[in-house]
C-alpha positions as CSV (number, residue, x, y, z in Angstrom):
1,M,50.4,116.9,2.8
2,I,47.1,116.4,4.7
3,L,45.8,112.8,4.3
4,N,43.2,111.1,6.3
5,P,43.2,107.5,5.2
6,E,39.4,107.3,5.9
7,I,38.7,109.4,2.7
8,F,39.3,106.3,0.5
9,K,35.8,104.9,0.0
10,A,34.5,101.8,-1.8
11,Y,34.6,103.5,-5.2
12,D,35.9,107.0,-4.8
13,I,37.8,109.4,-2.6
14,R,35.8,111.9,-0.4
15,G,36.4,114.1,2.6
16,I,36.4,117.6,4.0
17,Y,38.7,119.9,2.1
18,G,41.4,121.4,4.3
19,K,40.7,118.8,7.1
20,D,41.0,115.4,5.4
21,F,43.0,116.4,2.4
22,D,44.6,119.4,0.8
23,E,46.1,120.7,-2.5
24,D,49.4,118.8,-1.9
25,F,47.3,115.6,-1.8
26,A,45.6,116.5,-5.1
27,F,49.1,117.1,-6.7
28,K,50.5,113.8,-5.4
29,L,47.3,111.9,-6.4
30,G,47.9,113.1,-10.0
31,Q,51.5,111.8,-9.9
32,T,50.4,108.5,-8.4
33,L,47.7,107.9,-11.0
34,V,50.3,108.2,-13.8
35,K,52.6,105.8,-12.1
36,Y,49.9,103.3,-11.1
37,I,47.8,103.3,-14.3
38,N,50.9,103.7,-16.4
39,K,49.1,105.6,-19.2
40,R,49.8,108.8,-21.0
41,R,46.5,110.7,-21.4
42,F,44.0,111.7,-18.7
43,L,40.8,113.6,-18.6
44,V,40.2,116.0,-15.7
45,G,37.0,117.8,-14.9
46,H,35.2,119.2,-11.8
47,D,31.9,120.2,-10.3
48,N,30.7,123.6,-9.2
49,R,32.1,123.6,-5.6
50,Q,34.1,126.8,-4.8
51,F,37.4,124.9,-4.5
52,S,36.9,122.2,-7.1
53,E,38.4,124.2,-10.1
54,E,41.5,125.0,-8.2
55,L,42.0,121.4,-7.0
56,A,41.4,120.2,-10.6
57,Q,44.2,122.4,-11.8
58,V,46.6,121.3,-9.1
59,L,45.7,117.6,-9.9
60,A,46.4,118.3,-13.6
61,K,49.8,119.8,-12.7
62,G,50.6,116.6,-10.8
63,I,49.8,114.5,-13.8
64,T,51.8,116.6,-16.2
65,S,54.7,116.9,-13.8
66,V,55.6,113.2,-14.4
67,G,55.2,113.4,-18.2
68,A,51.5,112.5,-18.9
69,D,49.1,114.7,-20.9
70,V,45.8,116.1,-19.5
71,E,42.7,116.8,-21.5
72,F,41.1,119.5,-19.3
73,I,37.3,119.8,-19.6
74,G,36.7,122.2,-16.7
75,L,33.2,122.5,-15.2
76,T,31.2,119.4,-16.1
77,S,28.6,117.0,-14.9
78,T,29.7,113.4,-14.2
79,P,27.6,112.1,-17.1
80,L,29.2,114.5,-19.6
81,F,32.6,113.6,-18.1
82,N,31.9,109.9,-18.7
83,F,30.7,110.7,-22.3
84,A,34.0,112.6,-23.0
85,L,36.1,109.8,-21.5
86,K,34.9,107.5,-24.3
87,K,34.7,110.1,-27.1
88,L,38.2,111.4,-26.5
89,G,39.7,107.9,-26.1
90,V,41.8,108.8,-23.1
91,N,43.5,106.2,-20.8
92,G,41.9,107.4,-17.6
93,G,40.5,110.4,-15.8
94,V,39.5,112.1,-12.6
95,M,36.2,113.9,-11.9
96,L,36.5,116.2,-8.9
97,T,33.2,116.0,-7.0
98,A,31.8,114.9,-3.7
99,S,28.4,114.2,-5.4
100,H,25.5,114.8,-3.0
101,L,27.5,115.6,0.1
102,G,27.7,119.0,1.7
103,Q,29.7,121.9,0.2
104,Q,32.5,121.5,2.7
105,Y,33.3,118.1,1.1
106,G,35.5,117.5,-1.9
107,G,36.2,114.3,-3.8
108,F,37.8,112.5,-6.6
109,K,36.2,109.8,-8.9
110,V,39.0,107.9,-10.6
111,F,38.5,106.1,-13.9
112,G,40.8,103.8,-15.8
113,E,40.7,102.5,-19.4
114,N,37.3,102.5,-21.1
115,G,35.8,104.4,-18.2
116,V,36.2,101.5,-15.7
117,I,35.7,102.8,-12.1
118,V,38.8,102.5,-10.0
119,G,37.5,101.4,-6.5
120,L,39.1,99.9,-3.5
121,D,38.8,96.4,-5.0
122,S,40.2,97.5,-8.3
123,G,43.2,99.6,-7.5
124,L,42.2,102.4,-5.2
125,E,43.6,100.5,-2.2
126,K,47.1,100.4,-3.9
127,I,46.9,104.1,-4.7
128,K,46.0,104.7,-1.0
129,V,49.2,102.8,0.1
130,I,51.4,104.7,-2.3
131,L,50.0,108.1,-1.2
132,T,50.2,107.1,2.5
133,E,53.9,106.4,2.0
134,N,54.2,109.9,0.6
135,K,57.0,109.0,-1.8
136,N,58.6,111.7,-4.0
137,F,58.3,111.1,-7.7
138,E,60.9,111.9,-10.3
139,V,59.7,115.0,-12.2
140,S,59.7,114.6,-16.0
141,R,62.4,116.7,-17.7
142,Y,60.0,117.9,-20.4
143,G,56.6,117.4,-18.6
144,G,53.3,116.6,-20.2
145,K,50.9,118.8,-22.0
146,L,47.7,120.5,-20.7
147,I,45.1,120.6,-23.4
148,K,42.0,122.6,-22.8
149,Q,39.0,121.0,-24.5
150,D,36.3,122.8,-26.4
151,R,33.7,122.3,-23.7
152,Q,30.7,123.5,-25.8
153,K,31.7,121.2,-28.7
154,L,31.6,118.3,-26.2
155,I,28.2,119.5,-24.8
156,D,26.8,119.6,-28.4
157,S,28.0,116.0,-29.1
158,Y,26.7,114.8,-25.7
159,T,23.2,116.4,-26.1
160,D,22.9,115.2,-29.8
161,F,23.7,111.7,-28.6
162,I,21.0,111.8,-25.9
163,I,18.4,113.2,-28.2
164,K,19.1,110.5,-30.8
165,K,19.1,107.6,-28.3
166,S,15.8,108.9,-26.8
167,S,14.1,109.0,-30.2
168,W,13.2,112.6,-29.4
169,N,11.1,114.5,-32.0
170,V,10.2,118.1,-31.9
171,R,6.6,117.1,-31.8
172,D,7.3,115.7,-28.3
173,S,8.1,119.2,-27.1
174,N,5.8,120.7,-24.4
175,A,3.3,117.8,-24.6
176,V,4.1,117.5,-20.9
177,R,4.5,120.5,-18.6
178,V,7.9,120.3,-17.1
179,K,9.7,121.9,-14.2
180,I,13.5,121.6,-13.8
181,E,15.2,122.9,-10.7
182,P,18.2,125.0,-11.5
183,Q,21.6,123.5,-10.9
184,A,24.8,125.4,-11.6
185,T,27.0,122.5,-12.7
186,I,24.7,121.6,-15.6
187,A,23.5,125.0,-16.6
188,D,25.2,125.1,-20.0
189,E,24.4,121.4,-20.7
190,L,20.7,121.9,-19.8
191,E,20.4,125.1,-21.8
192,T,21.8,123.3,-24.9
193,L,19.5,120.4,-24.4
194,L,16.4,122.5,-24.0
195,K,17.3,124.6,-27.1
196,K,17.7,121.5,-29.2
197,T,14.6,119.7,-27.9
198,G,12.3,122.7,-27.8
199,I,11.3,121.9,-24.2
200,K,10.1,125.0,-22.3
201,I,10.4,125.0,-18.5
202,I,7.5,126.2,-16.2
203,N,7.5,126.7,-12.5
204,E,3.8,126.3,-11.7
205,Q,1.1,123.9,-12.6
206,Y,3.6,121.4,-13.9
207,D,3.0,117.7,-14.7
208,I,6.4,116.5,-13.6
209,S,9.5,118.0,-12.0
210,F,13.2,117.0,-12.3
211,C,16.2,117.9,-10.2
212,F,19.8,116.7,-10.0
213,D,22.6,116.4,-7.4
214,D,25.8,118.5,-7.5
215,D,27.5,116.4,-10.2
216,A,24.2,115.5,-11.9
217,D,24.7,111.8,-12.0
218,R,21.5,111.3,-9.8
219,I,18.1,112.3,-11.0
220,Y,15.2,113.0,-8.6
221,I,11.7,113.1,-10.0
222,F,8.6,114.6,-8.4
223,N,4.9,114.6,-9.2
224,P,2.7,117.8,-9.3
225,T,2.2,117.7,-5.5
226,A,6.0,117.5,-4.9
227,E,6.0,113.8,-3.9
228,Q,9.2,112.1,-4.9
229,I,8.9,109.2,-7.3
230,S,11.3,106.4,-6.4
231,S,13.9,105.3,-8.9
232,E,12.6,101.8,-8.8
233,Y,9.2,102.8,-10.3
234,I,10.9,105.0,-12.9
235,T,13.0,102.0,-13.9
236,G,9.9,99.8,-14.2
237,L,8.4,102.4,-16.6
238,L,11.6,102.7,-18.6
239,A,11.9,98.9,-19.0
240,Q,8.4,98.7,-20.5
241,E,8.2,98.0,-24.2
242,S,5.5,100.7,-25.0
243,V,7.9,103.2,-26.5
244,K,10.2,100.5,-28.1
245,F,13.6,101.7,-26.7
246,W,14.3,98.0,-26.6
247,T,12.5,94.7,-27.1
248,K,13.1,92.7,-23.9
249,P,15.6,94.5,-21.8
250,K,18.0,93.0,-19.2
251,V,17.9,95.0,-16.0
252,V,20.4,95.1,-13.2
253,Y,18.7,96.4,-10.1
254,D,19.5,97.5,-6.6
255,W,18.5,94.4,-4.6
256,R,16.4,96.6,-2.3
257,F,13.9,97.3,-5.2
258,S,10.2,97.0,-4.3
259,R,8.7,93.5,-4.8
260,G,6.0,95.3,-6.8
261,V,8.5,96.2,-9.5
262,L,10.2,92.8,-9.5
263,E,6.8,91.1,-9.8
264,K,6.1,93.2,-12.9
265,F,9.5,92.3,-14.4
266,K,8.6,88.6,-13.9
267,E,5.2,89.1,-15.5
268,R,6.7,90.6,-18.6
269,G,9.6,88.2,-18.9
270,T,12.1,90.9,-18.2
271,K,15.4,89.4,-17.1
272,A,16.4,91.1,-13.8
273,I,19.8,90.7,-12.2
274,R,20.3,91.9,-8.6
275,S,23.4,93.8,-7.6
276,K,25.1,95.2,-4.5
277,N,24.4,98.9,-4.1
278,G,27.0,101.3,-5.5
279,R,27.9,102.5,-9.0
280,A,31.0,100.4,-9.3
281,F,29.1,97.2,-8.5
282,M,26.2,98.2,-10.8
283,R,28.4,99.0,-13.7
284,E,30.4,95.8,-13.3
285,N,27.2,93.7,-13.3
286,M,25.8,95.5,-16.3
287,A,28.9,94.9,-18.3
288,K,29.1,91.2,-17.1
289,Y,25.5,90.5,-18.2
290,D,25.4,92.9,-21.1
291,A,22.4,94.6,-19.5
292,D,20.4,97.4,-21.1
293,L,19.4,99.2,-18.0
294,G,20.4,99.5,-14.4
295,A,19.3,101.5,-11.4
296,E,19.7,102.2,-7.7
297,L,17.2,103.6,-5.2
298,S,19.6,106.5,-4.7
299,G,18.7,108.0,-8.1
300,H,21.5,106.6,-10.2
301,I,20.0,105.1,-13.5
302,Y,22.4,103.5,-16.0
303,F,22.2,102.8,-19.7
304,K,24.1,100.4,-21.9
305,E,24.3,103.1,-24.6
306,A,26.1,105.3,-22.1
307,N,28.9,102.8,-21.7
308,Y,27.0,101.5,-18.6
309,N,27.0,104.9,-17.0
310,E,24.4,107.3,-15.6
311,M,22.7,109.6,-18.1
312,P,19.9,111.5,-16.3
313,F,19.0,113.6,-19.3
314,M,18.1,110.4,-21.2
315,V,15.9,109.3,-18.3
316,M,14.1,112.7,-18.5
317,L,13.5,112.6,-22.3
318,R,12.5,108.9,-22.4
319,L,10.1,109.4,-19.5
320,L,8.5,112.4,-21.2
321,K,7.9,110.3,-24.3
322,I,6.3,107.6,-22.2
323,I,4.0,110.1,-20.5
324,K,3.1,111.7,-23.9
325,K,2.4,108.4,-25.6
326,S,0.4,106.9,-22.8
327,G,-1.8,109.9,-22.2
328,K,-1.5,109.2,-18.5
329,N,0.0,111.3,-15.7
330,I,3.1,110.1,-13.8
331,N,1.0,108.9,-10.8
332,E,-1.2,106.7,-13.0
333,L,1.8,105.3,-14.8
334,I,3.6,104.1,-11.6
335,E,0.5,102.9,-9.8
336,P,0.8,99.2,-11.1
337,F,4.2,99.0,-9.5
338,R,3.0,100.2,-6.1
339,S,1.4,96.9,-5.0
340,W,3.5,96.8,-1.8
341,F,3.8,99.5,0.9
342,N,7.4,100.8,1.1
343,S,9.2,102.8,3.8
344,G,11.7,104.4,1.3
345,E,15.3,104.7,2.4
346,I,15.5,105.6,6.1
347,N,18.8,107.1,7.2
348,I,19.9,106.3,10.8
349,A,23.0,108.0,12.3
350,K,25.7,105.5,12.9
351,H,27.6,106.1,16.2
352,E,31.4,105.6,16.0
353,T,31.3,102.8,18.6
354,L,28.5,100.8,16.8
355,N,29.6,97.2,16.2
356,M,27.9,96.1,12.9
357,E,28.8,92.5,13.5
358,Q,26.9,92.6,16.8
359,V,24.0,94.4,15.1
360,F,23.7,91.8,12.4
361,R,23.9,88.9,14.9
362,K,21.1,90.5,16.9
363,L,18.9,90.9,13.8
364,K,19.7,87.3,12.5
365,E,18.7,85.9,15.9
366,K,15.5,87.9,16.1
367,Y,14.5,87.1,12.5
368,R,15.9,83.6,12.2
369,E,12.7,82.2,10.7
370,G,13.0,84.5,7.7
371,K,15.1,84.0,4.6
372,I,18.5,85.8,5.4
373,D,20.8,87.1,2.7
374,E,24.0,89.1,3.3
375,L,24.9,90.2,-0.3
376,D,25.0,93.8,0.9
377,G,24.4,94.4,4.6
378,I,21.6,92.1,5.8
379,M,18.3,91.3,4.1
380,V,15.6,89.3,5.8
381,E,12.5,88.2,3.8
382,Y,9.1,86.8,4.9
383,P,6.2,86.1,2.6
384,D,4.4,89.4,3.5
385,W,7.3,91.7,4.4
386,W,11.1,92.2,4.2
387,F,13.8,94.6,5.3
388,N,17.4,95.5,4.3
389,L,19.9,97.2,6.6
390,R,23.3,98.3,5.3
391,S,26.1,100.8,6.1
392,S,26.4,103.7,3.6
393,N,29.6,103.6,1.5
394,T,29.8,107.4,1.6
395,E,28.3,108.6,4.9
396,A,28.3,107.6,8.6
397,V,24.8,106.4,8.5
398,L,22.8,103.1,8.3
399,R,20.3,102.8,5.5
400,L,17.1,100.9,6.3
401,V,14.4,99.9,3.8
402,V,11.3,98.0,4.9
403,E,8.4,96.8,2.7
404,A,5.2,95.0,3.5
405,K,1.9,93.9,1.9
406,N,-0.1,96.3,4.0
407,K,0.5,99.7,5.7
408,N,-0.1,98.5,9.3
409,L,2.4,95.7,9.0
410,L,4.9,98.2,7.5
411,D,4.5,100.7,10.3
412,E,4.8,97.9,12.9
413,K,8.0,96.5,11.4
414,V,9.7,99.9,10.9
415,A,9.1,100.7,14.6
416,E,10.2,97.3,15.6
417,I,13.6,97.4,13.8
418,R,14.3,101.0,14.8
419,G,13.7,99.9,18.4
420,L,16.2,97.1,18.0
421,L,18.8,99.4,16.6
């Protein structure tokens, strides 16, 4: 069995297939999950990577070899997988995907009861220890069952749910000219949604464009000139009361959100709760505070109705309704939130020898007159500018966000911090 211990991340397992893990690892992971979670029914699905289906089948064999049953959904987005977890009432599940990472990467998102994410702090560390010991498990005399789910039936239920929760009406169709970038993992899901909503896709002279990552739990939104609209501004729009999706929502936000968005939350009396970056932390905080909406800068947007999970199709339909009702374009709608100048997320390659403690000490000394917070990485705030620096949970990079009240100050501080690093 190939097993690089570094593939165990904060809230999933990711590495290069054939180098960091192999099929034997997938089989043993299946067995370990049954023994650790001690449940009898698991859901298994996978993204569109060339090796994901085979790995999913091997994982399923590992689960059934020790007596548990597998509901096998096959090719699926992570949002559909999460929907199926709740609908089918299984005890746990594994979605095989490495999300936005390159095609040489593979991964496993592990879920427990009620779709709870199994991360390093909630069981993945124990699973890692068991797998590292490479124990042999007693094979069940009778084995578990492999049940292939009716995938289209689940897609129908999933899209019906999204349409209902978005208050979509056929009159909303084509009020906004929409472009959607093709994505193989969600091809069937998207085709079903478009057929039911009546939305027609165009490739030129569009008002707004949508695309998704490999497992479609992130949504990326662009204006007609192909400028990406940050998730923080989209969250600000979704939280508004104009379309009455809710009365006064509670919002859990990535604490690197623009101060322009947070100021609007405060003006409207929207209760906003900050969170560490990462879907496990976001989901945990949403459940803790019974929040209606949550979002990260990375494109993950979560809904209470979706069991505190991502549901990008719901983002899309609700946003189209907002645009239609307002009579404004996407640039006009987000303009009130853009009162600060923002760098966006800057990725800086992290060298293996980099000592993060030394980096943080250096930054805290340099910016000791600012307000310093270390909830996630380091954040330093001044009245007219702030920055956050943190290590990625999934890649060997540092992520830097800087924001200021004017463009000159922003450019100065970005250059200054990059120089220090």
